[in-house]
C-alpha positions in Angstrom: 3.8 -10.5 25.1 4.8 -14.2 24.9 1.7 -15.3 23.0 2.2 -15.8 19.2 -0.3 -14.6 16.6 -0.9 -16.4 13.3 0.1 -13.3 11.4 -0.4 -9.7 10.5 -1.8 -8.5 7.2 -0.2 -5.3 5.9 -1.4 -3.3 3.0 1.7 -1.0 2.4 0.3 1.5 0.0 1.7 4.3 -2.2 -0.5 6.8 -0.4 -1.9 5.1 2.6 -1.1 2.0 4.7 -3.4 -0.3 6.7 -2.8 -3.4 8.8 -5.0 -6.0 10.5 -5.2 -9.4 12.2 -7.9 -11.9 12.9 -9.8 -11.6 16.2 -12.9 -13.6 17.2 -13.1 -14.9 13.6 -13.2 -11.5 12.0 -10.5 -9.2 10.6 -9.6 -6.4 13.0 -7.8 -3.4 11.6 -5.2 -1.5 13.6 -6.2 1.9 15.0 -3.4 4.4 14.4 -2.6 7.6 16.3 -5.3 9.6 14.5 -7.9 7.0 15.5 -8.2 5.9 11.9 -7.6 2.5 10.4 -5.2 3.9 7.7 -2.0 5.9 8.0 -0.6 8.1 5.3 2.5 6.5 3.8 4.5 9.7 4.3 7.8 10.6 5.9 9.2 13.8 7.2 12.8 14.3 8.4 12.7 17.1 11.0 16.1 18.9 10.8 15.7 20.6 14.1 14.4 17.7 16.2 16.6 15.2 14.3 13.8 12.6 14.0 11.7 10.9 11.4 8.0 11.5 11.5 5.5 9.3 9.7 1.8 9.6 8.7 -0.3 12.6 9.8 2.5 14.1 11.9 4.7 14.1 8.8 2.0 15.8 6.7 1.4 18.3 9.4 5.1 19.2 9.7 5.2 19.9 5.9 2.1 22.1 6.1 3.4 24.0 9.1 6.7 24.8 7.3 8.9 22.9 9.6 12.5 22.8 8.3 13.1 19.3 6.9 12.6 16.9 4.1 9.2 15.3 3.1 8.8 12.1 1.1 5.8 10.3 -0.3 5.1 7.5 -2.8 8.2 5.6 -2.0 6.5 2.3 -2.9 7.0 3.4 -6.6 10.7 3.4 -6.0 10.8 -0.4 -5.2 12.8 -2.3 -7.7 14.9 0.7 -8.9 18.5 1.6 -8.2 17.3 4.4 -6.0 16.3 1.9 -3.3 19.9 1.1 -2.4 21.6 4.4 -2.9 22.8 5.9 0.4 21.9 9.5 1.0 22.6 11.8 3.8 19.5 12.4 5.9 19.7 14.0 9.3 22.9 12.7 10.8 23.3 9.4 8.9 23.5 7.9 5.5 20.6 5.7 4.8 18.9 3.8 1.9 15.2 3.8 1.1 15.1 0.1 2.3 16.1 1.4 5.8 13.6 4.3 5.6 10.7 2.1 4.6 11.6 -0.6 7.1 11.4 2.0 9.9 7.9 2.9 8.8 6.9 -0.8 8.8 8.6 -1.3 12.2 6.3 1.4 13.6 3.3 -0.3 12.1 4.4 -3.6 13.6 4.9 -2.0 17.0 1.5 -0.3 16.9 -0.2 -3.6 15.9 1.6 -5.6 18.7 0.7 -3.0 21.3 -3.0 -3.1 20.3 -3.2 -6.9 19.9 -1.0 -7.8 22.8 0.8 -10.4 20.7 4.1 -10.6 18.8 3.8 -10.6 15.0 6.7 -12.5 13.5 4.8 -13.4 10.3 3.4 -10.9 7.8 1.2 -11.4 4.8 1.8 -8.3 2.7 -0.2 -7.1 -0.2 1.6 -6.4 -3.4 0.4 -5.0 -6.7 -0.1 -7.5 -9.5 2.7 -5.6 -11.2 5.0 -3.1 -9.7 6.3 -1.7 -13.0 4.8 -3.7 -15.8 4.2 -7.1 -17.2 7.5 -8.6 -18.1 9.5 -5.7 -16.6 12.8 -7.0 -15.3 12.4 -4.8 -12.2 9.4 -7.0 -11.0 11.5 -9.5 -9.1 13.7 -6.8 -7.7 10.7 -4.8 -6.4 9.4 -7.8 -4.5 12.8 -8.6 -3.1 13.2 -4.9 -2.0 9.8 -5.0 -0.2 10.7 -8.3 1.4 14.0 -6.8 2.6 12.1 -3.9 4.2 9.8 -6.3 6.1 12.8 -8.4 7.4 14.6 -5.2 8.4 11.4 -4.1 10.3 11.6 -7.2 12.5 9.4 -9.8 10.7 10.8 -13.2 10.3 8.3 -14.8 7.9 7.2 -12.7 4.9 4.5 -13.8 2.4 3.0 -11.8 -0.5 -0.5 -11.8 -1.9 -1.8 -9.8 -4.9 -3.8 -6.8 -3.5 -6.9 -7.4 -5.6 -6.9 -11.0 -4.6 -6.9 -10.0 -0.9 -9.8 -7.6 -1.7 -11.7 -10.4 -3.4 -11.3 -12.6 -0.3 -12.7 -9.8 1.9 -15.6 -9.0 -0.4 -16.5 -12.6 -1.2 -15.7 -14.3 2.2 -19.4 -14.4 3.2 -20.9 -14.9 -0.3 -23.6 -17.6 -0.3 -24.4 -17.8 -4.0 -22.0 -18.6 -6.8 -21.1 -15.6 -8.9 -18.3 -14.1 -11.1 -16.9 -10.8 -10.0 -14.2 -8.4 -10.9 -12.2 -6.5 -8.3 -11.0 -3.1 -9.6 -8.3 -1.9 -7.2 -7.1 1.6 -8.1 -4.6 2.8 -5.5 -2.0 5.5 -5.4 0.5 3.9 -7.7 -1.1 0.9 -9.5 -4.4 -0.3 -10.8 -5.0 -4.1 -10.3 -7.7 -6.4 -11.5 -8.8 -9.8 -10.1 -11.5 -11.9 -11.8 -12.9 -14.3 -9.2 -15.6 -16.8 -8.6 -17.2 -16.8 -5.1 -19.6 -19.2 -3.4 -20.0 -21.4 -0.4 -16.6 -22.9 -1.0 -14.9 -19.5 -0.8 -13.2 -17.4 -3.4 -11.4 -18.8 -6.4 -9.1 -16.4 -8.4 -9.6 -16.9 -12.1 -7.1 -14.2 -13.4 -5.0 -11.4 -12.1 -3.7 -8.4 -14.1 -2.3 -5.0 -13.3 -1.1 -1.7 -14.8 1.3 0.9 -13.3 -1.4 3.6 -13.1 -2.8 5.1 -9.9 -3.8 8.3 -8.2 -0.3 9.7 -8.2 -0.4 9.4 -12.0 -3.7 11.2 -12.1 -2.1 14.0 -10.1 0.9 14.1 -12.4 -1.2 14.5 -15.5 -3.3 17.3 -14.0 -0.2 19.0 -12.8 1.6 18.8 -16.1 -1.5 20.0 -18.0 -2.8 22.7 -15.6 0.0 23.8 -13.2 3.3 23.5 -15.0 2.4 26.0 -17.7 2.2 28.6 -14.9 5.8 27.7 -14.0 7.0 28.1 -17.6 6.4 24.8 -19.3 5.8 25.3 -23.0 7.4 28.8 -23.0 10.5 29.9 -24.9 14.0 30.9 -23.8 16.3 33.3 -25.6 19.4 31.7 -26.9 22.5 32.6 -24.9 24.4 33.4 -28.1 22.8 34.6 -31.4 19.2 35.3 -32.3 16.3 33.0 -31.9 14.6 31.0 -29.1 14.5 27.4 -27.8 11.8 25.7 -25.7 12.2 25.3 -22.0 13.3 21.7 -21.2 10.4 19.5 -20.1 12.4 17.2 -17.8 12.3 19.4 -14.8 8.6 20.0 -15.1 7.9 16.3 -15.5 9.9 15.4 -12.4 8.3 18.2 -10.4 4.9 16.7 -11.2 5.9 13.3 -10.0 5.4 12.6 -6.3 8.3 10.2 -5.8 10.9 12.3 -7.7 10.2 15.7 -6.0 12.8 15.2 -3.2 15.6 14.8 -5.7 15.0 18.1 -7.4 16.2 20.4 -4.7 19.8 20.5 -5.8 22.1 23.5 -6.4 22.4 22.6 -10.0 18.6 22.6 -10.6 18.3 25.9 -8.7 20.9 27.5 -10.8 19.2 26.1 -13.9 15.9 27.7 -12.9 17.5 31.0 -12.2 19.2 31.0 -15.5 16.1 30.1 -17.4 14.2 32.9 -15.7 16.9 35.3 -16.9 16.6 34.1 -20.5 12.8 33.7 -20.5 10.4 35.6 -22.7 8.0 35.2 -19.8 10.3 35.6 -16.8 7.4 35.8 -14.3 6.6 32.1 -14.9 10.1 30.8 -14.7 10.6 32.9 -11.5 7.8 30.8 -10.0 9.7 27.7 -10.9 12.8 29.1 -9.2 10.8 29.9 -6.1 9.4 26.4 -5.9 12.9 24.9 -6.0 14.4 27.4 -3.7 11.7 27.2 -1.1 11.1 23.4 -1.6 7.4 23.8 -2.4 7.0 20.9 -4.7 5.1 18.7 -2.3 2.8 21.5 -1.2 2.0 22.1 -4.8 1.3 18.4 -5.4 -1.1 18.4 -2.4 -2.8 21.4 -3.9 -3.3 19.5 -7.1 -4.7 16.5 -5.2 -7.1 18.7 -3.3 -8.2 20.4 -6.6 -8.7 16.9 -8.2 -10.9 15.8 -5.3 -13.0 18.9 -5.4 -13.5 18.8 -9.2 -14.3 15.0 -9.0 -16.9 15.8 -6.3 -18.7 18.3 -8.6 -17.7 21.4 -6.6 -18.6 24.6 -8.3 -15.5 26.7 -9.2 -13.1 23.9 -8.2 -9.6 25.1 -8.5 -6.0 24.3 -7.7 -4.9 26.9 -5.1 -1.3 27.9 -5.3 -1.0 30.7 -2.7 2.1 29.2 -1.3 3.9 30.0 -4.6 2.2 33.4 -5.2 -0.7 35.1 -3.3 -3.9 34.7 -5.3 -2.4 32.2 -7.8 -5.0 29.6 -8.7 -5.9 27.3 -11.6 -9.6 26.6 -12.4 -10.3 22.9 -12.7 -13.6 22.0 -14.2 -15.0 18.5 -14.5 -14.3 18.8 -18.3 -10.7 19.8 -17.8 -10.2 17.0 -15.2 -11.6 14.5 -17.7 -9.4 15.8 -20.5 -6.3 15.3 -18.3 -7.3 11.7 -17.3 -8.5 10.4 -20.7 -5.3 8.5 -21.3 -5.6 6.8 -18.0 -9.2 5.8 -18.7 -8.1 4.1 -21.9 -5.4 2.2 -20.0 -7.8 1.1 -17.3 -10.3 -0.2 -19.9 -7.6 -2.2 -21.6 -6.4 -3.6 -18.3 -9.9 -4.9 -17.5 -10.2 -6.4 -21.0 -6.8 -8.1 -20.7 -7.9 -9.7 -17.3 -10.8 -11.3 -19.1 -8.6 -12.5 -22.0 -6.3 -14.1 -19.5 -9.2 -16.1 -18.0 -10.7 -16.8 -21.5 -14.0 -15.3 -20.3 -16.6 -13.1 -22.0 -17.5 -9.8 -20.6 -21.2 -10.9 -20.2 -20.1 -13.4 -17.5 -19.1 -10.7 -15.1 -22.0 -10.2 -12.7 -20.5 -7.6 -10.4 -17.6 -5.1 -10.4 -16.3 -4.3 -6.9 -14.2 -1.1 -6.5 -11.5 -0.8 -3.9 -8.5 1.6 -3.4 -8.9 5.3 -2.7 -8.4 6.3 -6.3 -11.4 4.1 -7.4 -13.5 7.0 -6.0 -12.6 9.0 -9.1 -15.8 9.1 -11.3 -13.6 8.4 -14.3 -12.9 5.0 -13.0 -16.5 3.8 -12.5 -17.6 5.5 -15.7 -14.9 3.6 -17.6 -15.8 0.3 -16.0 -19.5 0.8 -16.6 -18.8 1.2 -20.3 -16.8 -2.0 -20.2 -19.3 -4.0 -18.1 -22.7 -2.5 -18.7 -24.6 -5.6 -17.6 -22.8 -6.0 -14.2 -23.8 -4.6 -10.9 -21.3 -2.0 -9.7 -20.5 -1.6 -6.0 -17.9 0.1 -3.8 -16.4 -2.0 -1.0 -14.5 -0.5 1.9 -12.2 1.2 -0.6 -9.5 2.1 1.8 -9.4 -1.1 3.9 -10.8 -4.0 1.8 -7.3 -5.1 0.9 -6.1 -5.0 4.5 -9.2 -7.0 5.6 -8.4 -9.7 3.0 -4.7 -9.8 4.0 -5.8 -10.2 7.7 -8.0 -13.1 6.8 -5.2 -14.7 4.8 -2.7 -14.1 7.7 -5.1 -15.7 10.2 -5.6 -18.9 8.2 -3.8 -21.9 9.7 -0.9 -23.2 7.7 
C-alpha cells in the first residue's frame, strides 16, 4: 500500500457517517460491512467481550440486550467539556476524543482496504455552526474534531462546510447558470448554502446554520408524547406537610436527548426515580421512569420514538410509538397532526435560518431558482413544506440525501493542491 491518494472525504455525522474518494474522475463512496455507503455513528461497549462495536453491530447489540453501554450523537458533544473528561469504559479510562478517533480509524482502515491506498489527508465536513452563531464553543468544537482525526491516524486535516460540499456535488455537472439553495438537515444541525452554479463550477454566496436536526425532532416528540407516560407533568406529595410539587423536568429532558442518555444511569438518578415513585400521585408512571433507568432502556425508547416519527411522517395509518420494552402493550399514538404540533417550533427556526442565509448574501427570495435537500432529516415533510412556503417559485428537489455531502467532500479531497 505504498501509493498515496490525494485525500479521503469524510462526512462524520450525528446519526450516520459516509466517506469517499475520487476514482476515474468520479466520487466513489466506501462500502461498509453492511454493503451500504453509510454507517450509523453509533458505539457499543460490550462488557462481556470487552470490545467496542460501531455501526450496525453496535445497534444490534443494543437491540439484542447485550450487557454493555450504547452511545449515539457524540458529534453534538464536540466543543463541550464532556469531550475531555475521562470516564471508565471497559477496562480503561478514555475521553470522547479517543472514542470518536477509534471510530474514524475504522472508517480510515476500511477506506484504505477498499481503495488500496493510504489516506494521510482528509477533507472533513463540518456544520456551518456546531452550537450557534457567535457561540464561544465553535472554535473548540472544530479543534476537538481535528484532534479526533489526528488521533485516528490522519496527518493533514481540512474542513469544509457540509452544505458547501453538497452544493459541489449537486452542481458539479451544471451546464447553465442558476442560483440554488442547499438545505442540509442532518441528525444534529440544519445548514444552508446559497450557491451559483454554471460552467465555471460552484460559487458559494452565503453559508448559515442552526443547531437543529433529527435528534431535536426526536427530543420534542419524546417530551410531548412519551415523557408524560413516565410522569412528566405529574405531582409529587411533599415529604413534610400537606400539598404537592411538580416532578422536576430535568431528568425527563435529559432522557429525551440522545447524547445525554448514557449519563443518566447513575445510582443517584435511580434513587431519585424510586423516591419520586413513592411520593407520586400517579406512581405507575414514575415506576416506568424507574424501570427505564434501572434497566437502561433510554436508547431503546429513543429508537422507538424515531421509528414512530418515520411512520407518522410517511402517512402510516395508526402510527404509534411502541414501548413494549418498558411495559407490554404500552404505546403512544402519533398522528400526522400530533407530529406537526411537536415540530412547529423547529419549522419556524428552519424558515428563519433560510431567510438569514439570503440576508447574508443580500439576495431576494425570488432569485432562488432551486432548493436542493440533503441530509436524512430533510425527508421529514415538515422540512419541504416549510421551504416551499419560503420559496414558492423555486423548483424543489431531493439529492442523494444520505451521501451528497460525502460526494462533495470526495470531490474536494481529490482536487489537486
